[in-house]
C-alpha positions in Angstrom: 138.1 82.5 131.8 136.9 80.4 128.8 133.5 79.7 130.8 132.8 82.8 132.4 133.4 84.6 129.1 130.6 82.4 127.7 128.3 82.5 130.6 128.6 86.6 130.1 127.3 86.4 126.7 124.4 83.9 127.6 123.3 86.7 130.6 123.7 89.3 128.4 121.1 88.5 125.5 118.8 86.7 127.9 118.7 89.6 130.4 117.9 92.0 127.8 115.8 90.2 125.6 113.8 90.0 129.5 114.9 93.7 130.4 113.9 95.3 126.9 109.8 93.7 126.9 109.9 94.7 130.4 110.5 98.5 129.9 108.1 98.3 126.6 105.1 96.8 128.7 106.0 99.9 131.2 106.2 102.3 128.7 102.7 101.3 127.0 104.5 99.4 123.9 106.2 102.7 122.5 108.8 101.2 120.2 110.9 104.3 120.5 111.5 102.8 124.1 113.5 99.7 122.9 115.8 102.4 120.7 116.3 104.7 123.5 117.0 101.3 125.8 119.3 100.0 123.4 121.2 102.6 123.0 121.5 103.1 126.7 122.1 99.6 127.2 125.4 99.9 125.1 126.5 103.0 126.5 126.6 101.8 130.1 128.2 98.3 129.1 130.9 100.9 127.3 131.4 102.9 130.0 131.3 99.6 132.3 134.1 98.3 129.8 135.8 101.1 130.1 136.6 101.4 134.3 139.9 101.5 135.6 143.6 101.3 134.4 144.2 99.2 130.7 147.1 97.7 133.1 144.5 96.4 135.7 144.5 92.9 136.7 141.5 91.9 138.2 141.6 88.7 140.5 139.1 86.1 140.1 137.7 86.2 142.9 136.0 89.6 142.2 134.3 88.2 139.3 132.7 86.0 141.1 131.4 88.1 143.7 129.8 90.2 139.7 128.1 87.5 138.5 126.7 86.9 142.6 125.9 91.1 142.2 124.1 90.2 138.7 122.1 87.4 140.1 120.8 89.5 142.5 120.4 92.6 140.5 117.5 90.8 137.4 115.2 90.0 139.0 115.0 93.3 141.4 115.7 95.6 138.1 112.2 93.6 136.9 110.3 94.5 140.4 111.7 98.2 139.9 110.3 98.4 136.1 106.9 97.2 136.9 106.8 99.6 140.2 108.3 102.6 138.3 104.8 104.1 137.1 104.1 104.3 140.5 107.4 105.2 142.3 107.4 108.2 139.7 103.9 109.4 141.0 102.4 108.7 137.5 98.6 108.4 136.8 97.2 105.5 135.7 97.0 104.9 131.8 98.8 108.1 131.7 102.6 108.7 130.1 105.0 109.9 132.6 106.9 112.9 131.9 110.1 112.5 128.9 112.7 113.5 131.2 111.0 111.0 134.1 111.0 108.0 131.2 114.7 108.5 130.3 115.4 109.0 134.3 113.8 105.3 134.9 115.5 104.1 132.3 119.0 105.1 133.0 118.1 103.6 136.4 116.7 100.2 135.6 119.4 99.8 133.3 122.9 101.3 134.3 124.0 98.9 137.4 123.5 95.5 135.2 124.8 97.3 132.2 128.1 98.7 134.1 128.3 95.2 135.7 128.3 93.4 132.4 130.5 95.3 130.9 133.2 95.5 133.4 132.8 91.4 133.8 133.9 91.0 130.3 137.0 93.4 130.5 137.5 91.7 133.6 137.6 88.0 132.3 138.5 89.3 129.1 142.2 90.6 130.6 142.7 87.3 132.6 141.9 85.3 129.6 144.8 87.2 126.8 147.0 87.4 130.5 146.9 83.6 130.1 149.2 81.8 127.6 149.2 84.3 124.7 145.2 84.6 123.9 143.9 87.7 121.8 141.2 89.6 122.3 139.8 88.8 119.2 139.2 85.0 120.4 138.0 86.3 124.0 135.0 88.5 121.9 134.7 85.0 120.1 133.9 83.2 123.0 131.6 86.1 124.4 129.6 86.0 121.1 129.2 82.3 121.3 127.2 82.8 124.6 125.6 85.3 122.7 124.4 82.6 120.2 123.2 80.2 123.3 121.4 83.6 125.1 119.5 84.4 121.9 118.8 80.3 121.5 117.1 80.1 125.2 115.2 83.4 124.7 113.5 82.4 121.3 113.1 78.5 122.7 111.7 79.5 126.3 109.3 82.6 124.0 107.9 79.4 121.4 107.3 77.6 124.8 105.5 80.3 126.1 107.5 80.7 129.2 106.7 84.4 130.9 108.9 87.4 131.0 109.4 86.4 135.0 110.2 83.6 135.1 113.0 83.8 132.0 114.8 86.4 134.5 114.3 84.4 137.4 116.5 81.7 135.3 118.9 84.6 133.8 119.4 84.8 138.2 119.9 81.5 138.4 122.9 81.0 136.1 124.3 84.1 137.0 124.4 82.5 140.7 125.2 79.0 139.4 128.4 80.5 137.9 129.7 81.9 141.6 128.6 78.7 143.1 130.9 76.2 140.4 134.4 78.4 140.3 134.0 79.5 143.9 137.5 79.1 145.4 136.2 76.6 148.7 139.4 77.6 150.5 138.9 82.2 150.5 135.5 82.7 149.0 132.9 80.6 151.3 131.1 83.7 152.5 130.6 84.4 148.5 129.6 80.9 147.6 127.5 80.6 150.7 125.8 84.3 149.5 125.6 82.7 146.4 123.7 79.5 147.4 121.0 81.1 149.5 120.2 83.9 146.6 120.0 80.8 144.3 117.2 79.0 147.0 115.2 82.2 147.0 115.1 82.8 142.9 114.4 78.7 142.8 111.5 78.9 145.5 110.4 81.8 143.3 110.5 80.3 140.0 108.2 77.2 141.4 105.4 80.3 142.3 106.1 82.4 139.0 102.5 83.0 138.8 101.1 83.6 141.8 104.3 86.4 141.6 103.4 87.3 138.5 99.9 88.4 139.0 100.7 90.2 142.3 103.3 92.1 140.6 100.7 93.1 137.7 98.0 94.3 140.0 100.3 96.9 141.1 99.5 98.7 137.8 95.9 96.9 137.0 93.3 96.1 140.0 90.4 93.6 139.3 92.6 91.6 137.7 91.8 88.0 135.9 94.1 87.2 133.8 97.4 88.7 132.3 100.1 86.6 129.6 103.3 87.5 127.8 103.0 86.4 124.2 104.9 86.7 121.2 103.7 90.6 120.3 103.9 91.8 123.8 101.8 91.2 127.4 98.1 90.8 127.5 96.3 92.0 130.5 92.4 91.2 131.0 90.6 93.5 134.0 86.7 93.3 134.6 85.3 95.5 137.0 80.9 95.1 137.4 80.7 93.1 134.2 82.6 95.7 132.1 85.2 93.6 130.4 88.9 95.7 129.9 92.2 93.8 127.6 95.3 96.0 127.6 98.1 95.6 125.6 101.5 96.8 127.1 99.4 98.4 129.5 97.3 100.0 127.2 93.5 99.7 127.0 93.0 97.7 123.6 89.1 98.0 123.8 86.1 97.7 126.2 83.2 96.0 125.7 80.6 98.1 126.8 81.5 101.3 124.3 80.4 101.9 121.3 83.3 102.0 119.2 82.6 98.6 117.7 79.4 99.7 116.4 80.2 102.8 114.7 83.3 101.3 113.2 81.4 98.7 111.8 78.4 100.6 110.7 79.5 103.4 109.1 82.0 100.9 107.3 79.7 97.9 106.1 76.7 100.9 105.0 79.2 101.6 102.0 78.1 98.9 101.0 74.9 97.9 99.3 74.9 94.2 100.5 77.9 93.2 102.0 77.9 88.9 101.9 81.4 88.4 101.6 83.2 89.6 104.8 86.9 89.6 105.5 87.8 91.2 109.3 91.5 91.5 110.3 91.7 91.8 114.1 89.1 93.3 116.0 87.0 90.2 116.9 86.8 89.8 120.7 85.9 93.6 120.9 82.6 92.6 119.3 82.8 93.7 115.5 81.9 90.4 114.8 79.1 90.4 116.5 77.8 93.7 115.1 78.6 92.5 111.6 76.2 89.3 111.9 73.5 92.4 112.0 74.0 91.9 108.0 73.1 88.3 107.4 76.5 88.3 105.7 77.3 84.6 103.8 80.8 84.9 105.1 82.9 86.0 107.6 86.3 85.0 107.8 88.0 86.5 110.9 91.8 86.7 110.5 93.6 86.5 114.0 96.9 87.4 114.5 97.8 86.7 118.6 96.8 83.2 118.9 97.3 83.5 122.9 95.1 86.7 122.8 92.5 85.3 121.6 92.2 82.1 123.6 92.8 84.2 126.6 90.6 87.0 126.2 87.6 83.7 124.8 87.0 82.7 128.2 86.1 86.3 130.0 84.0 87.3 126.6 80.5 87.9 127.2 78.2 85.3 126.0 76.8 86.9 123.1 80.0 88.0 121.8 81.3 84.5 122.2 78.4 82.7 120.8 78.6 85.1 117.9 82.7 83.8 116.9 81.0 79.9 116.6 78.4 81.3 114.3 78.2 79.0 111.2 79.5 81.7 108.6 82.1 82.4 110.8 85.4 81.1 110.4 88.2 82.4 112.7 91.5 81.8 110.8 95.0 81.9 113.4 97.7 83.8 111.0 99.4 87.1 109.8 97.0 89.0 108.3 99.5 90.1 105.1 100.3 86.4 104.8 96.5 85.8 104.3 95.8 88.7 101.8 98.8 87.6 100.0 97.7 84.8 99.0 97.7 85.2 95.2 94.7 82.1 94.8 92.4 79.7 97.5 89.7 77.8 96.8 86.8 79.0 99.9 84.0 77.1 101.6 82.5 77.0 105.0 84.2 74.2 106.2 81.9 71.1 107.9 79.8 73.0 111.1 80.8 70.4 113.5 84.4 70.6 112.8 84.5 74.3 112.4 83.2 74.9 115.8 85.6 72.3 117.4 88.2 74.1 115.8 86.8 77.3 117.2 86.5 76.1 120.5 90.0 75.0 120.3 91.0 78.8 119.8 90.4 79.3 116.2 91.4 77.5 112.9 95.4 77.6 111.8 96.3 78.8 108.2 97.0 75.1 107.9 93.8 73.7 109.0 91.8 76.4 107.6 93.5 75.3 103.9 92.7 71.7 104.5 89.0 72.3 105.5 88.3 74.2 102.4 86.2 72.5 99.1 85.9 74.3 96.0 83.1 76.4 94.9 83.8 80.1 96.1 86.1 82.9 94.6 88.4 83.9 96.9 86.6 87.8 96.8 85.2 90.0 99.8 82.6 93.0 99.4 84.2 94.1 102.6 87.2 94.4 103.8 87.7 95.6 107.6 91.0 96.4 109.1 91.2 96.5 113.0 94.7 96.0 113.7 96.2 98.5 116.3 97.9 102.1 115.2 100.9 102.8 113.1 102.9 103.4 116.0 105.4 100.5 115.2 107.3 98.9 112.6 104.8 96.0 114.0 101.6 97.8 113.0 102.8 100.2 110.1 103.0 97.4 107.6 99.0 97.5 108.0 99.3 101.2 106.5 101.2 100.9 103.8 101.0 101.2 99.9 102.1 97.3 99.2 99.4 96.3 101.9 96.6 98.6 100.7 97.7 96.8 97.0 96.8 93.1 98.1 93.7 94.8 99.9 92.2 95.9 96.4 93.3 92.5 94.5 90.8 91.0 97.3 87.9 92.8 96.7 85.1 92.5 94.4 83.3 95.2 92.1 81.8 97.7 94.4 84.1 96.3 97.1 85.0 98.6 100.2 87.9 98.7 102.4 87.2 100.0 106.0 90.0 100.9 108.9 90.6 103.6 111.4 93.0 105.9 112.5 92.6 108.0 115.9 93.5 111.4 115.7 92.3 114.6 117.3 88.8 116.1 116.6 89.1 119.8 116.5 93.0 120.7 115.7 95.7 118.5 113.7 99.7 118.9 115.1 101.7 119.0 111.8 103.0 115.8 112.9 99.3 114.5 112.5 98.6 115.7 109.5 102.1 114.5 107.7 100.9 110.8 109.1 97.6 111.0 108.3 98.6 112.4 104.4 101.7 109.6 104.5 98.7 106.6 104.8 96.2 108.7 102.9 98.4 108.8 100.1 99.5 105.3 99.9 95.6 104.8 100.1 95.3 107.0 96.9 97.9 105.5 95.2 95.8 102.0 95.0 92.3 103.2 95.2 91.1 106.0 93.5 87.8 106.9 95.5 88.0 107.6 99.3 86.2 108.7 101.8 87.5 109.8 105.7 84.4 110.4 108.2 86.3 112.8 111.1 86.5 112.4 114.6 88.5 111.7 117.5 88.5 108.4 115.8 89.0 108.7 112.1 86.9 106.3 109.9 88.2 105.8 106.2 86.9 104.0 103.7 88.4 103.1 100.3 87.1 101.8 97.2 88.0 100.5 93.2 84.7 102.1 92.3 82.5 104.7 93.7 81.5 105.7 97.5 78.4 106.8 98.1 78.7 110.9 99.0 75.3 111.5 100.2 74.2 110.7 103.8 70.7 109.7 102.6 71.7 106.7 100.8 73.5 105.3 104.1 70.7 106.0 106.2 68.1 103.9 103.8 70.5 101.1 103.9 70.2 101.5 107.7 66.5 101.5 107.8 66.5 98.9 105.4 68.6 96.3 107.5 66.5 97.2 110.5 69.7 97.1 112.6 68.7 98.1 116.1 71.9 100.7 117.1 72.8 103.1 119.8 74.5 105.3 118.3 74.2 105.4 114.3 71.5 106.7 113.5 70.4 108.5 110.3 70.8 111.6 111.9 74.4 111.0 112.9 75.3 109.9 109.8 73.9 113.4 108.4 75.7 114.9 110.6 79.2 113.5 110.0 79.0 113.8 105.8 77.8 117.6 106.7 79.6 119.2 109.3 82.8 121.5 108.5 85.2 118.8 109.4 84.1 116.5 106.6 85.1 119.6 104.1 88.0 120.2 106.2 89.9 117.3 106.4 89.3 116.6 103.0 91.1 119.5 101.6 94.4 119.1 104.7 95.1 115.8 103.3 94.6 116.5 99.0 96.9 120.0 99.7 99.9 118.5 101.7 103.0 117.1 100.2 103.9 113.6 102.2 105.7 111.0 101.3 103.8 107.8 100.5 104.3 105.2 103.7 105.8 101.9 102.0 107.6 99.2 103.6 110.6 100.3 102.3 110.1 103.5 103.2 108.1 103.7 106.4 108.1 107.5 106.7 104.6 107.4 109.0 106.5 106.0 111.7 108.5 108.4 112.1 105.9 110.7 112.4 104.4 107.9 114.8 107.6 109.2 117.0 107.1 112.8 116.8 103.2 112.6 117.9 104.2 110.6 120.7 107.4 113.5 121.9 104.5 116.1 121.3 102.8 114.5 124.1 105.5 116.1 126.4 107.1 118.9 124.2 103.8 120.6 123.0 105.9 123.4 122.3 108.4 121.7 120.0 106.7 119.7 118.2 102.9 120.3 118.1 101.5 123.9 116.6 105.2 125.5 116.2 107.7 123.0 114.4 111.5 122.9 115.4 113.9 123.5 113.7 115.0 119.9 113.4 111.2 119.1 112.4 111.3 121.8 109.8 114.6 120.6 108.2 113.1 117.1 108.0 109.6 118.2 106.8 111.7 120.5 103.5 114.1 117.4 103.1 111.3 114.7 102.1 109.2 117.8 100.5 112.5 118.5 98.3 114.1 115.2 98.4 117.1 116.5 99.0 117.7 113.2 101.0 118.0 111.0 98.3 120.4 113.9 96.2 122.7 115.6 98.2 123.0 113.5 101.9 125.0 111.0 101.1 127.9 113.7 98.8 127.8 115.8 101.8 128.1 112.9 103.9 130.8 110.9 102.7 133.1 114.3 101.9 132.7 115.1 105.7 134.0 111.6 106.5 136.8 111.6 103.7 138.1 114.9 105.6 137.7 113.3 109.1 139.4 110.1 108.3 142.7 111.8 106.6 142.9 113.9 109.9 143.4 111.7 111.8 145.0 108.3 109.6 148.4 109.6 111.1 147.7 108.3 114.7 147.3 104.5 115.1 145.3 104.6 117.9 142.8 106.7 116.9 143.2 105.3 113.7 142.2 101.5 115.1 139.3 103.1 117.8 137.4 105.1 115.2 137.8 101.4 112.6 136.5 99.7 115.6 133.5 102.1 116.0 132.3 102.7 112.2 132.2 98.7 111.7 129.9 98.8 115.1 128.1 101.4 113.3 127.4 100.5 109.7 127.0 97.0 111.4 124.2 97.7 114.3 122.0 100.0 111.4 122.0 96.8 108.9 121.1 95.1 111.8 118.4 96.8 112.2 117.6 97.3 108.9 117.0 94.0 108.3 115.3 93.6 111.3 112.8 96.3 110.3 112.3 94.6 107.1 112.1 91.4 108.2 109.1 92.8 110.8 107.4 94.2 107.6 107.0 91.4 105.9 106.3 89.3 108.7 105.2 91.1 111.5 106.6 88.7 114.5 110.0 90.3 115.3 108.5 89.7 119.0 108.9 86.2 118.7 112.1 85.8 116.8 114.1 88.8 118.3 116.1 86.0 119.8 116.6 83.9 116.9 117.7 87.1 114.4 120.1 88.1 117.7 121.6 84.8 118.0 122.4 84.8 114.3 123.6 88.4 114.3 126.1 86.8 117.5 126.8 83.6 115.2 128.3 86.0 112.4 130.1 88.1 115.3 131.5 84.6 117.0 132.6 83.3 113.5 134.1 86.4 111.9 136.2 87.1 115.5 137.4 83.4 115.5 138.3 83.6 112.1 140.4 86.8 111.7 141.8 86.0 115.3 143.9 82.8 113.8 146.1 85.7 111.6 149.0 86.2 112.9 150.4 89.4 111.7 153.4 89.2 109.5 152.9 85.6 108.9 150.5 84.0 105.7 149.8 84.7 102.5 147.8 87.9 103.4 150.0 91.0 104.8 147.7 93.4 107.1 146.9 96.0 104.7 145.2 93.2 102.6 143.3 91.6 104.6 141.3 95.5 106.0 140.9 96.1 102.5 139.3 92.5 101.8 136.9 92.9 105.1 135.8 96.4 104.0 135.3 95.7 100.5 133.8 92.8 101.1 131.3 94.6 104.1 130.2 97.7 101.4 129.5 94.8 98.9 127.7 92.6 101.1 125.8 96.0 101.8 125.1 96.7 98.0 123.6 93.1 98.4 121.1 93.5 100.3 120.3 96.9 99.1 119.2 95.0 95.6 117.7 92.2 97.5 115.1 94.1 99.6 114.2 95.8 96.2 113.6 92.7 94.6 111.8 91.2 98.0 113.6 88.1 98.4 115.3 88.2 101.5 111.7 87.9 103.8 111.9 84.9 105.4 113.6 83.9 109.0 116.0 81.5 107.2 117.4 83.9 104.6 117.2 86.8 107.1 119.2 85.9 109.7 121.5 84.4 106.7 122.4 87.6 106.4 122.2 88.7 109.7 125.4 86.2 110.2 127.2 87.7 107.4 126.7 91.0 108.7 128.3 89.7 112.0 131.1 88.0 110.6 132.6 91.5 108.8 132.0 93.3 111.7 133.9 91.2 114.3 136.6 90.7 111.5 137.0 94.1 111.2 136.9 94.5 115.1 139.9 91.6 115.2 141.7 93.3 112.5 142.2 96.2 114.4 142.9 94.8 117.9 145.6 92.2 116.2 147.0 94.8 113.5 150.8 96.3 115.4 149.4 95.8 119.2 152.1 94.0 120.8 150.2 94.1 124.1 146.7 92.4 124.0 145.8 93.8 127.6 145.8 97.7 126.6 143.5 97.5 123.7 140.7 95.3 125.7 138.7 98.9 126.7 139.3 101.3 124.2 137.7 98.8 121.5 135.3 97.2 123.1 133.4 100.7 123.9 134.6 101.6 120.5 132.5 98.9 119.4 129.9 99.3 121.6 129.0 103.1 121.0 129.1 102.7 118.0 126.5 100.4 117.9 124.9 103.3 120.0 124.9 105.6 117.7 124.1 103.1 114.6 120.5 101.8 116.6 119.6 105.7 117.8 120.1 107.6 113.9 119.4 104.2 111.8 116.0 103.7 113.3 114.9 107.5 113.9 116.4 109.3 111.0 118.6 107.4 108.5 115.9 104.2 107.6 112.4 106.7 108.1 114.1 109.7 105.9 116.3 107.8 103.7 114.4 103.9 103.2 115.4 101.1 103.4 117.6 100.7 99.9 118.9 103.6 100.2 120.0 104.0 103.4 121.8 99.9 102.6 123.5 101.5 99.4 125.2 104.3 101.8 126.4 101.7 104.3 127.6 100.3 101.3 129.4 103.9 101.0 130.8 104.2 104.3 132.5 100.8 104.6 134.5 101.9 101.4 135.6 105.0 102.9 137.0 103.3 105.7 139.4 102.0 103.5 141.5 105.2 104.5 141.6 104.1 108.0 144.2 101.4 106.8 147.8 101.9 107.0 149.0 100.6 103.2 153.0 102.2 104.0 154.2 99.3 106.1 
């Protein structure tokens, strides 16, 4: 059973990564899908672990059968997810109804999760039934498997292995377990079935590229190319010379519209002579081509996604491709926030031949950029254009916070201009749209005294430490002086933008709304983005008429009651509840494990979100971060699992107290380090996740051993409590606690909850 538990852990984490990525693509990259899917995953895994009687002992052949079923379900599940939009009658490019999305997620996750939960329950029972083994040790073994699964997920993503290929590998691993551990005398049929299915999966893995394209064409006819990247799936289509690029099935840009022209010229005309330009993203959609019309001395173009850049460059029109190879253009592959936060560097145009060679290879890396620079130029810009995606996730929200705008301000010359765009509604703004835009606007105003918003379907927002032109004639004259030929940006259109009634209405709305400032530690914009997404399905609740919940959240933000009264009310409720249940040992044990899972999941989410805000590469490193957390779980379960009640220097009550107090202190330390910005790197965040996992698993192991005579009786209840607690933590943490309270306050709140859990320890022996 040791190897079975190990394989369950490997398959669980590896399969979770691939299925979550597929669901994200199927539902247009909305980050709420991850949250809902993780919650559903934990819930149904818990249900699977709860199935059957506590005293039921499965036969080993039953576990083999579940491995075979799981190996068959993984690739079938991916095919279902990729086809789900068509199966549910969805319109191309439009969201499915929200209820249909929930049904689709449930159908795709339920079979796999039920089997995984049942697998652990049965394998753990057989393990603890053999020679006095404990549930804590079984839990530790499964977590070690999770570590290996997280390593595999990270390794595959870094090597560029496509998601479909990883799915097939996951199925092959599961089926291999069935073949290896099948009894030859009594399970010939199982072995034969596993061999046949694994042969089919191996054949499919040899033709992954063809199979991947065929399945992608279900939703994307006229397909040119598709590829999974660390930031999502990129798909390129072409029809009648019109190139269309999709990220997670959402149209990113097409090359025959006027969006690039409108964004660039309405931004560049704000500056009298933009010679030094920094472009953050958007180069492949034609922004560089438009910027070159101003004859700048230098354009630094920072591209986050190297795979996407190389992939799209192969299909760009000749004029756009040549604009990226111009001598004044430097293509830098790196994180825009990293680039901005370099306090001092020496900039100069590298040798043209070396530069063009680097561009032809896919752009300059950050290291090549530094090595190729010589002294001479300053590190300031006349114009910074932010062409990053909308702030609808933790990954993209980091480009619309006060800290980001402060970095931009530090890199601007006198009269320098910052410009970015936000999708909006031209005529009617819902309350959530007002709050979202106002939170970004106030973050911008905190660093820039002069801000102009040009309203439309897409708002173009410009800011400067110096003054901005308010007379449209100034922009029109600059357009004429530059002798720029445009299709849409003409003097009459500029005059209309600055003089129509929407221009003044938007300014008045943004100045009058009392919205919190969007920041790294309190990503309030992320919460409003989720509400805007929900309003697409329930306009009567999340649109014009604010529901009770939304109204309460708005008032809590306005009165700042969330940081003052809410924690005390919560602590009071928990204290009363814990005192009322502490006399029942079974209930007390379940609640203790559930709260440990709840606090651990919120702290895990908090650290991952903090890492995302600072680095933006969560899709690449999520496997490594999950591996770190699972490592902590394995260590904690193993160390505490060696403790024997009634033996040794530490008795049960003091062991529980040490675990809970240590957990609380760790949360306080994390709160303080987030405030100082210390834990921002992958290794430091991973270390914090390891420590969190140690305490969560330590509490789990302690509860499973303290006054438990038969380990088989606590397998299902405690494992389910751990999963349900994690499910609630993932949902409440991201949807409510972190957006409303901020990262630091949430960490402090979790520290207080860990201390209150001391009530659940039985002090009288």
